[in-house]
C-alpha positions, 0 to 999 in steps of 0.5 A: 294042758293046765290039768297036766301041768298043775294037776288041779284034780289032784289038789282038789281045785278047779280052773275057776277057783284058781283064776279067782284066787290068782286075781285076789292075790294080784289085787291085794299086792298090786300096790307094789307096782306104784309103791316100789317106784315111789320109794326107789326113784329117790335113788335117781332111778326113773320112776317109770322105768322102775315101775316096768321093772317091778311088774316084769320081775314080779311076773318072772319070779311068780311064773318060776314059782308056778312052774318049778314048785306048783305052789300058789305063791306070788313074788315081787320086789320086797317092801322093807328091802326096797327101803333099805336099798334106797335109804340105807345103801344109796342115800345113807352109805353113798352107793350109786344105784348101779352098785346097789343093784350089783349088791342085790345081784350078788345076794341073789347068787348067794341065795342060789348057791345056798339053795343048790346045797340045800342049806335054805331048805334044811334050815326051813325044815329044822324049824320046830313045829311049835315055832312054825305055828307061831310064825304062821299066826304071827304073819296073820297078825302082821297081815291084819295089822297092815290092813288096819293101818292101810285103812286108817283104823289104826294110826300112830300116836306119840303117847301110846304108839298106836291108837284108833283112827278117825271113825269119820274118815272116809277111808276108815268108813270104806274099809269097815264097809268093805270088811262087813260086805266081804265077811257077809259074802264069805258067810253066804259062800259067795265064790271069790268073796274077797275079790268082789269085796275089793271091786265093790269097795273100789267102785264106791271109792270112785263114786264118793271121791275117795279115789280118782276116776280112771283117766282111761282104761288102756295106756301103752307103757313107755319103755324108754325109762326102763332102758335107762336101768335095764342091765345097768347093775355095777357088780365090780363097783359093789365088790370094790365097796366091801360088800359084806354088810350090804349083801348079807343084809339083803341075804338075811332079810330075804332069807327069813322073810321068805322062810316065814312066808313059805311056812306060814302060807303053806301051813294055811294051805295044808302043804306041810307034811306030818313032820312039818316039812315043806315038800318041794321047798328047794324048788320054791327057794330056787324060784325066789333066788332066780327072781332076785337075780333077774330083778336086779338085772331088770332094775329093782331091789330084792324080789321075795315071796309075798305074804299077800299070797295068803289071800289067794290061798284063803279063797281056795288057790292050791296050785301054780295056776294061781301064780300063772294068773298073777304073772299074767296080771302083772304083765297086763297091768303095764297096759291097764295102769289107769284102772289099777292105779285107782284101787285105794289101800282102804279097798284092799285092807279088808282082804288083809284083815280077813286073811290075817284072822284066818291064819290065826287058826294055826295057834291051835297047833301049839301045845299050850300046856308045854311052856317051852313050846308056847313061850318061843312061839308066842314071842315070835308071833307077837314081835312080828307086828310090833316090830313090823318085821317077819325076819325079826319075829323069826329071829326072836323065836330062834333065840328064845326057843333053845334058851328055854329048852336048855333051862328046862333040861330039854336041850336034846329036843333042839335041832343043832341048826336051831342052836347055831342060828340062835347064837348067830341071831344073838350076835346080830341083835348085839351088833344092831344094838352097838 
């Protein structure tokens, strides 16, 4: 049955490989189960309820991606989007969390409409191949940077913005050990090396006191708090507030975060065709859209495709079976919170660093002798980690690309959609500056 649904042999993969890839992807993004509630609860929503909403919405959206598109991409409530939901909309603008969920729901409806008319798919396929390569490599830098920060290897510094962390810090040492042992296992071609690296690092963290020992193995979820937020979105309240700024902010960030992730991970997996287009992009975007709509109903901010999907692709995941495994893990996680909760960020950091370094190979697809391709790709690539935003990196690329092409007398090489988006992004940057 699995062969018939996911066509494993056609994609040159096996059940075992997909299982390991699914577990690896889940382990690298399982933090969202705890991080999302810790942020969103500041709106007044019960943390236990948001935790269940997070797991259920992630399972639904990832399962839809698996069945509709047969891609190994996992989805969950987006980091950044949940912060905007909490600090920007509810605490900053004074909206109720019910109204904010209504705005997320409406943005999901807009996603769905744009997907139905193939607007999102057309934009993704209009991105020049050089920019796609730059975006993919930029996501690699971004993932690696997140891993270095999570490990405490890179820390903030008021004078230089960032600097090396404390080499004697236990998290720093744990991450370095995990990085070494994982790379060694990968060099020895140990199946599931990245997943084993996370497990071994977590065990060491428990024995050294870096993380607490689990207080149990299985615990029954408390669905009471979830009932307090399930279906409580206030669409009419959102409409009455004048939704355009809020809804389009959710729309913009999710649109281009998802676009960047799909392009970057797809290039790593070899899914892009000879023209650089992503087959079944419409189905993948449909899963993302429905996931956002469902997530708002369940009680969580915008659901989006996760860059951590690259970790599963890196260990060989190529079909939706990876997503099926991730979806099942998210649902089962509700019963294994004590175990999942002990995995420290320093244990998953090596996986992010390694996957990020592997995604850098995409710079080889950039024509380094053509400055009008090189400069936009590089600007998109470098601004992602430095601004901590995939969407901003893509926006910079779309602004720089048509400008340098026009200045070089190669304006005809630019797709008309790229010109329109470049102008829109210029206005967006001007609006933010104002």
